[in-house]
C-alpha positions as CSV (number, residue, x, y, z in Angstrom):
1,M,116.7,83.3,-82.7
2,R,115.2,85.6,-81.0
3,T,118.5,87.8,-81.0
4,Y,118.1,87.5,-84.7
5,F,114.8,89.1,-84.9
6,T,115.7,91.7,-82.0
7,A,118.5,93.0,-84.2
8,L,116.1,93.3,-86.9
9,L,113.5,95.2,-85.4
10,L,116.4,97.6,-84.4
11,T,117.4,98.2,-88.2
12,V,113.9,98.1,-90.2
13,A,113.5,101.4,-92.0
14,A,111.4,102.4,-95.1
15,C,112.7,101.9,-98.7
16,T,111.4,105.0,-100.1
17,N,113.0,105.0,-103.0
18,Q,110.6,102.6,-104.3
19,A,106.8,103.3,-106.0
20,P,104.6,104.4,-103.0
21,P,103.2,103.1,-100.7
22,T,106.0,102.1,-98.8
23,D,106.2,99.8,-95.9
24,S,108.1,102.1,-92.9
25,V,107.0,100.3,-89.8
26,S,108.0,97.1,-88.6
27,P,105.8,94.5,-87.3
28,P,105.5,93.7,-83.4
29,A,106.8,90.2,-84.5
30,A,108.9,91.2,-87.3
31,P,109.5,89.1,-90.2
32,P,113.1,89.2,-91.1
33,A,112.6,91.5,-93.8
34,M,110.6,94.9,-94.4
35,H,109.0,95.4,-98.0
36,T,107.7,98.6,-99.9
37,D,105.1,98.5,-102.6
38,H,106.4,96.9,-105.7
39,S,103.7,98.5,-107.9
40,T,102.3,101.8,-108.4
41,A,98.4,100.2,-108.1
42,S,98.4,96.5,-107.5
43,M,100.0,93.2,-108.6
44,P,98.7,91.6,-111.6
45,T,97.8,89.0,-111.8
46,A,99.3,86.0,-114.6
47,P,97.0,83.5,-116.5
48,A,96.2,80.3,-114.6
49,A,97.9,78.3,-117.6
50,L,101.1,79.5,-116.0
51,R,100.4,77.6,-113.1
52,K,102.2,74.0,-113.5
53,G,102.4,73.0,-109.8
54,T,100.2,72.1,-107.0
55,S,98.7,73.0,-103.6
56,V,100.6,70.6,-100.9
57,K,100.4,70.2,-97.0
58,F,102.9,69.0,-94.8
59,P,103.3,69.0,-90.9
60,S,104.7,72.1,-88.8
61,S,104.3,72.6,-85.2
62,T,101.0,74.2,-85.8
63,P,98.4,72.8,-87.9
64,G,97.6,74.3,-91.9
65,A,101.3,74.2,-93.2
66,S,101.2,74.1,-96.9
67,G,102.7,75.3,-100.3
68,Y,102.7,75.6,-103.7
69,L,104.9,72.2,-105.1
70,S,106.5,72.2,-108.8
71,L,108.3,68.9,-109.9
72,P,110.6,68.4,-112.5
73,A,110.7,65.7,-115.0
74,A,109.8,62.3,-113.9
75,S,113.0,60.2,-113.4
76,T,114.5,57.1,-111.0
77,A,117.2,59.6,-109.7
78,R,116.7,61.7,-106.4
79,K,116.8,65.3,-107.3
80,P,117.8,68.6,-105.7
81,A,115.2,70.6,-103.9
82,I,114.8,74.3,-103.6
83,I,112.8,76.1,-100.8
84,V,111.3,79.4,-102.4
85,I,110.0,82.0,-100.1
86,Q,107.5,84.8,-100.9
87,E,107.5,88.6,-100.7
88,W,105.1,90.3,-98.6
89,W,102.4,90.0,-101.2
90,G,102.2,85.7,-100.3
91,V,102.6,83.2,-102.8
92,T,101.9,85.3,-105.8
93,D,101.8,83.7,-109.8
94,W,105.2,85.5,-109.7
95,I,106.4,83.5,-107.2
96,R,104.7,80.2,-108.7
97,Q,106.4,81.2,-111.7
98,N,109.2,81.0,-110.4
99,T,108.9,77.9,-108.6
100,D,108.0,76.4,-111.8
101,R,111.2,77.8,-113.2
102,F,113.3,75.7,-110.9
103,A,111.1,72.6,-111.7
104,E,112.3,73.1,-115.4
105,Q,115.5,73.2,-114.4
106,G,115.6,70.1,-112.4
107,Y,114.4,71.0,-109.0
108,V,111.5,69.3,-107.0
109,S,110.4,73.2,-105.8
110,L,108.3,74.3,-103.0
111,A,106.8,77.8,-102.2
112,V,105.9,78.0,-98.8
113,D,103.0,79.3,-98.0
114,L,103.5,81.6,-95.0
115,Y,100.3,83.4,-95.0
116,R,98.4,80.5,-95.0
117,G,96.2,81.2,-98.4
118,S,96.2,85.0,-97.8
119,T,97.7,87.1,-100.6
120,A,97.3,90.6,-101.3
121,T,97.3,93.0,-104.5
122,D,97.3,96.1,-102.4
123,A,100.3,97.4,-100.3
124,S,98.5,98.4,-97.3
125,V,96.4,94.7,-97.4
126,A,100.7,93.5,-97.7
127,H,101.7,95.5,-94.9
128,E,99.0,94.2,-92.8
129,L,99.5,90.5,-93.4
130,M,103.2,90.9,-92.9
131,R,102.3,92.7,-89.5
132,G,100.3,89.5,-88.5
133,L,102.7,86.9,-89.5
134,P,104.2,85.3,-86.0
135,E,107.7,84.8,-86.4
136,D,107.8,81.4,-85.1
137,R,105.1,80.0,-87.2
138,A,106.6,81.1,-89.9
139,M,110.2,79.4,-89.2
140,A,108.4,76.4,-87.9
141,D,106.5,76.1,-91.7
142,L,110.2,76.6,-93.5
143,K,111.4,73.9,-91.2
144,G,108.8,71.8,-92.1
145,A,109.0,72.3,-95.2
146,F,112.7,71.2,-95.4
147,E,111.3,67.9,-93.7
148,Y,109.0,67.3,-96.4
149,L,111.5,67.6,-98.9
150,A,114.1,65.6,-96.7
151,S,111.2,62.6,-96.7
152,R,110.3,62.8,-100.4
153,P,111.6,59.4,-102.1
154,D,112.3,62.1,-105.1
155,V,114.2,64.0,-103.5
156,D,118.1,63.7,-102.4
157,P,117.8,65.4,-98.5
158,A,122.0,66.3,-98.8
159,R,120.8,68.8,-101.6
160,I,118.3,71.2,-100.8
161,G,118.6,74.9,-100.9
162,V,116.4,78.0,-100.2
163,I,115.7,81.5,-102.1
164,G,113.7,84.2,-100.6
165,W,113.2,88.1,-102.2
166,C,112.5,90.8,-99.5
167,M,110.7,89.5,-96.7
168,G,111.4,86.5,-98.0
169,G,115.1,86.7,-98.3
170,G,115.5,87.7,-94.6
171,Y,113.4,84.3,-93.9
172,S,116.1,82.5,-96.1
173,L,118.9,83.6,-93.7
174,A,116.8,82.9,-90.9
175,L,116.5,79.2,-92.2
176,A,120.5,79.3,-92.8
177,T,121.1,80.0,-89.0
178,S,118.7,77.5,-87.9
179,E,119.0,74.5,-90.4
180,P,122.6,73.1,-90.8
181,R,121.6,70.9,-93.3
182,L,120.6,73.3,-96.1
183,A,123.3,73.0,-98.8
184,A,122.8,76.4,-100.2
185,A,121.0,79.8,-99.4
186,V,120.1,82.9,-101.3
187,I,119.1,86.0,-100.2
188,N,117.8,88.6,-102.3
189,Y,117.8,92.1,-100.9
190,G,116.7,90.5,-97.4
191,R,117.1,91.9,-94.2
192,L,120.6,91.2,-92.9
193,V,121.9,90.0,-89.5
194,T,126.1,91.0,-88.9
195,D,126.7,89.3,-85.1
196,G,129.2,86.9,-84.7
197,E,127.0,84.4,-82.6
198,T,124.3,84.1,-85.2
199,I,126.4,84.2,-88.5
200,E,128.9,81.5,-86.9
201,K,125.5,79.3,-86.9
202,I,125.5,79.2,-90.8
203,R,126.6,75.9,-92.3
204,T,125.5,76.5,-96.0
205,P,127.3,78.8,-98.7
206,I,125.4,82.3,-99.3
207,L,124.7,83.8,-102.4
208,G,123.4,87.6,-102.1
209,N,121.7,90.3,-104.6
210,F,121.3,93.6,-103.1
211,G,120.6,96.9,-104.5
212,G,123.3,100.1,-104.1
213,T,120.5,102.6,-103.7
214,D,117.9,100.5,-101.3
215,R,117.5,102.5,-98.3
216,G,116.4,99.9,-96.6
217,I,119.3,97.8,-96.8
218,P,122.0,100.0,-97.7
219,P,125.4,99.1,-99.0
220,E,127.0,99.8,-95.6
221,S,124.8,96.7,-93.9
222,V,125.6,94.3,-97.0
223,R,129.3,95.2,-96.4
224,T,129.5,94.6,-92.9
225,F,127.6,91.0,-93.8
226,E,130.3,89.9,-96.0
227,S,132.9,90.8,-94.0
228,A,131.5,88.7,-91.0
229,L,130.8,86.2,-93.3
230,K,134.3,85.9,-94.8
231,A,135.6,86.3,-90.8
232,A,133.5,83.2,-90.3
233,R,135.0,81.2,-93.1
234,I,131.3,81.1,-94.6
235,P,132.0,80.6,-98.4
236,N,129.8,83.5,-100.1
237,E,128.9,85.3,-103.0
238,I,127.5,88.9,-102.4
239,K,126.8,91.6,-105.2
240,I,125.9,95.0,-104.6
241,Y,124.1,96.6,-107.8
242,P,125.0,100.1,-107.6
243,A,122.0,101.8,-109.5
244,Q,119.2,99.5,-108.3
245,G,117.1,99.9,-105.0
246,H,115.0,97.4,-103.4
247,G,112.9,94.9,-105.3
248,F,115.0,95.4,-108.3
249,M,114.3,92.2,-109.4
250,N,110.5,91.8,-109.7
251,P,109.1,93.1,-113.0
252,N,106.0,94.2,-111.3
253,N,107.9,96.7,-109.6
254,R,107.2,99.5,-112.0
255,E,109.4,102.2,-110.5
256,G,112.5,100.0,-109.7
257,Y,112.9,96.9,-111.8
258,S,115.8,96.3,-113.6
259,E,116.0,93.9,-116.6
260,E,119.8,93.9,-116.9
261,A,120.6,93.6,-113.5
262,T,117.7,90.8,-113.0
263,A,119.4,89.1,-115.9
264,D,122.7,89.1,-114.2
265,G,121.0,88.1,-110.9
266,W,119.2,85.0,-112.2
267,R,122.6,83.9,-114.3
268,R,124.3,83.9,-110.6
269,I,121.8,82.8,-108.9
270,D,121.6,79.5,-111.3
271,A,125.1,78.9,-111.5
272,F,125.2,79.1,-107.5
273,F,122.4,76.4,-107.1
274,A,123.5,74.2,-110.0
275,R,127.2,74.2,-108.2
276,H,125.9,73.5,-104.6
277,L,122.9,71.4,-105.7
278,K,123.5,69.7,-108.9
279,N,127.2,69.1,-108.9
280,R,127.6,68.5,-105.4
281,T,129.1,64.9,-104.4
């Protein structure tokens, strides 16, 4: 795992194609993805009425792990589950809405609160929170989230997936390299790794959505990552959206949001999870 994060430190760069200010400095104990500011001022908050889930706590190697849990309609059948990983803003209303969206599709969904209760509406604060996030604690919380979901009586432990955006996309890949029981992993413009030793640890299909003008995660690195997955015979569905930059799926990214690319990205994500989590036998 240390090799993985060392590689990230060597490749972090600013996504200066997004609205200012941008995060151009990698953290000392770097999370596996760099972020930029996705707005020209601050992140808006959605009405509280949109929040359908509840806050839950679960065991981790350090006390205090928690998340936002959203449940599908009640039934006696065990259900697939999805771990949702935040951007550098924290578990914001947009993350909660995406978590609720998965629950409405039949998944037990858990957004892990890596910042332990803190969120940011200002890029400088988000940058500070990301820099201060210990990578070992973050990974412990994500593994704890997997164990929590796997232990729930309403979850099928063989059908748990993970998804993340930006910083969370990098952590989605990191979890895929360290948790062989994952059934599916989605990386949305998250930091990548391409060394064969790390890639060979992946035991789950990978879907990735990336921007062709993303200067922090350039198309060349995406193609190298795709080639490494293919060489290791890991099922993958990687797509680069040529005209899009970093953070194009978040509607709060006023300078870079793409409705068309986002709709296509969600179609791919929904089909991918349905195939590997719902239809898995």
